VONU-599950 format. One record per residue (C-alpha): x, y, z; chain; residue in three letters. Coordinates in nm, 2 decimals, padded with zeros to 4 digits. Layout:
REM VONU-599950
DRENMI     xx     yy     zz c   r
DRENMI      X      Y      Z A ALA
...
//
This chain:
REM VONU-599950
DRENMI     xx     yy     zz c   r
DRENMI  11.68  09.96  04.68 A MET
DRENMI  12.05  09.91  04.76 A ALA
DRENMI  12.15  10.09  04.45 A GLY
DRENMI  12.00  09.86  04.20 A ALA
DRENMI  11.86  10.02  03.89 A ASN
DRENMI  11.74  09.72  03.69 A LEU
DRENMI  11.43  09.51  03.73 A ILE
DRENMI  11.48  09.19  03.54 A TYR
DRENMI  11.28  08.88  03.44 A GLY
DRENMI  10.93  09.02  03.45 A LEU
DRENMI  10.69  08.73  03.36 A GLY
DRENMI  10.95  08.47  03.38 A MET
DRENMI  10.92  08.14  03.57 A LEU
DRENMI  11.17  07.86  03.62 A GLU
DRENMI  11.48  08.08  03.56 A SER
DRENMI  11.33  08.21  03.23 A GLY
DRENMI  11.24  07.87  03.09 A ILE
DRENMI  10.87  07.94  03.12 A THR
DRENMI  10.69  08.27  03.05 A PHE
DRENMI  10.36  08.35  03.20 A ASP
DRENMI  10.14  08.65  03.10 A PHE
DRENMI  09.97  08.66  03.43 A GLY
DRENMI  10.30  08.67  03.61 A GLN
DRENMI  10.41  08.95  03.38 A LEU
DRENMI  10.11  09.16  03.49 A VAL
DRENMI  10.18  09.08  03.85 A LEU
DRENMI  10.55  09.17  03.82 A ASP
DRENMI  10.45  09.49  03.64 A ASN
DRENMI  10.24  09.58  03.94 A GLU
DRENMI  10.52  09.51  04.18 A PHE
DRENMI  10.77  09.71  03.96 A ALA
DRENMI  10.53  10.01  03.96 A ARG
DRENMI  10.51  09.99  04.34 A MET
DRENMI  10.89  09.97  04.38 A ILE
DRENMI  10.94  10.26  04.14 A LYS
DRENMI  10.69  10.46  04.35 A HIS
DRENMI  10.88  10.38  04.67 A THR
DRENMI  11.21  10.47  04.53 A LEU
DRENMI  11.08  10.83  04.46 A LYS
DRENMI  11.10  10.87  04.84 A GLY
DRENMI  10.85  10.97  05.10 A ILE
DRENMI  10.81  11.35  05.14 A PRO
DRENMI  10.84  11.45  05.51 A VAL
DRENMI  10.70  11.80  05.59 A SER
DRENMI  10.47  11.96  05.83 A ASP
DRENMI  10.19  11.93  05.57 A GLU
DRENMI  10.26  11.56  05.48 A SER
DRENMI  10.29  11.46  05.85 A LEU
DRENMI  09.96  11.64  05.91 A ALA
DRENMI  10.06  11.74  06.26 A VAL
DRENMI  09.81  12.03  06.26 A ASP
DRENMI  09.53  11.81  06.13 A VAL
DRENMI  09.60  11.56  06.41 A ILE
DRENMI  09.57  11.84  06.67 A LYS
DRENMI  09.26  11.97  06.50 A GLU
DRENMI  09.08  11.63  06.47 A VAL
DRENMI  09.19  11.49  06.80 A GLY
DRENMI  09.26  11.13  06.92 A PRO
DRENMI  09.02  10.86  06.83 A PHE
DRENMI  08.83  11.06  06.57 A ARG
DRENMI  08.77  11.04  06.20 A ASP
DRENMI  09.07  11.14  05.99 A PHE
DRENMI  08.94  10.97  05.68 A LEU
DRENMI  08.68  11.24  05.60 A SER
DRENMI  08.93  11.52  05.64 A HIS
DRENMI  09.03  11.71  05.33 A ASP
DRENMI  09.40  11.65  05.42 A SER
DRENMI  09.36  11.28  05.40 A THR
DRENMI  09.20  11.29  05.06 A LEU
DRENMI  09.47  11.51  04.93 A LYS
DRENMI  09.76  11.30  05.05 A HIS
DRENMI  09.62  10.96  04.99 A MET
DRENMI  09.66  11.00  04.62 A ARG
DRENMI  10.04  11.03  04.67 A SER
DRENMI  10.03  10.67  04.80 A GLN
DRENMI  10.10  10.37  04.58 A SER
DRENMI  09.79  10.30  04.36 A GLN
DRENMI  09.79  09.93  04.29 A PRO
DRENMI  09.56  09.81  04.02 A ARG
DRENMI  09.54  09.45  04.11 A LEU
DRENMI  09.61  09.43  04.49 A ILE
DRENMI  09.27  09.41  04.66 A ASP
DRENMI  09.24  09.64  04.96 A ARG
DRENMI  08.88  09.59  05.03 A ARG
DRENMI  08.75  09.43  05.35 A THR
DRENMI  08.72  09.05  05.35 A ARG
DRENMI  08.34  09.07  05.34 A GLU
DRENMI  08.35  09.29  05.03 A ASP
DRENMI  08.60  09.06  04.87 A TRP
DRENMI  08.39  08.76  04.94 A LEU
DRENMI  08.07  08.93  04.81 A SER
DRENMI  08.24  09.02  04.48 A ARG
DRENMI  08.36  08.67  04.39 A GLY
DRENMI  08.67  08.62  04.60 A GLU
DRENMI  08.92  08.62  04.31 A THR
DRENMI  09.28  08.58  04.40 A ASP
DRENMI  09.56  08.81  04.28 A LEU
DRENMI  09.69  08.56  04.02 A TYR
DRENMI  09.34  08.52  03.88 A GLN
DRENMI  09.29  08.90  03.85 A ARG
DRENMI  09.63  08.93  03.68 A ALA
DRENMI  09.56  08.65  03.44 A THR
DRENMI  09.22  08.81  03.35 A ASP
DRENMI  09.40  09.15  03.30 A GLN
DRENMI  09.66  08.98  03.08 A ALA
DRENMI  09.39  08.82  02.86 A ARG
DRENMI  09.21  09.15  02.83 A HIS
DRENMI  09.53  09.32  02.72 A ILE
DRENMI  09.61  09.05  02.46 A VAL
DRENMI  09.25  09.07  02.33 A LYS
DRENMI  09.22  09.45  02.31 A THR
DRENMI  09.56  09.61  02.28 A HIS
DRENMI  09.63  09.77  01.95 A ARG
DRENMI  09.99  09.90  01.94 A PRO
DRENMI  10.07  10.22  01.75 A GLU
DRENMI  10.21  10.14  01.41 A PRO
DRENMI  10.58  10.20  01.36 A LEU
DRENMI  10.68  10.49  01.15 A PRO
DRENMI  10.76  10.41  00.78 A ASP
DRENMI  11.13  10.50  00.82 A ASN
DRENMI  11.16  10.26  01.12 A VAL
DRENMI  10.98  09.98  00.92 A LEU
DRENMI  11.21  10.02  00.62 A SER
DRENMI  11.52  10.02  00.84 A ARG
DRENMI  11.40  09.69  01.01 A LEU
DRENMI  11.32  09.54  00.68 A ARG
DRENMI  11.68  09.63  00.55 A SER
DRENMI  11.83  09.48  00.87 A ILE
DRENMI  11.63  09.15  00.81 A ILE
DRENMI  11.72  09.14  00.44 A GLU
DRENMI  12.09  09.19  00.52 A GLU
DRENMI  12.09  08.93  00.79 A THR
DRENMI  11.91  08.68  00.55 A GLU
DRENMI  12.17  08.74  00.29 A LYS
DRENMI  12.45  08.69  00.54 A GLU
DRENMI  12.29  08.37  00.67 A LEU
DRENMI  12.19  08.26  00.33 A ARG
DRENMI  11.82  08.22  00.43 A ILE
//
């Protein structure tokens, strides 16, 4: 945030000696949140909802107001961080963040099917490999 433009080491532990898929999923979540924050926070009469505050009044329900619903979607939308009440969290199995991240990583590894590379890219990669093997006499 002080001018950095690179997020490095996602999924790495022990200075890169160990790699952890659960940690990769966690780091991806944090990187998404950082990128969202770096977009900036719009400050306007509408986003500050000064008129809504006057309309609703102190100690009243802002959550059900249309303005709240409209602007809450502009907030960070974490996929793993659990923002439920403690009671809801306990009733749904009380999984911790790392456990949820590891479950997500397992799901991705099990179900993800990458798009195949175009034929021209595959042939170029094959030629690079063949050239390197010749050069290294493999």
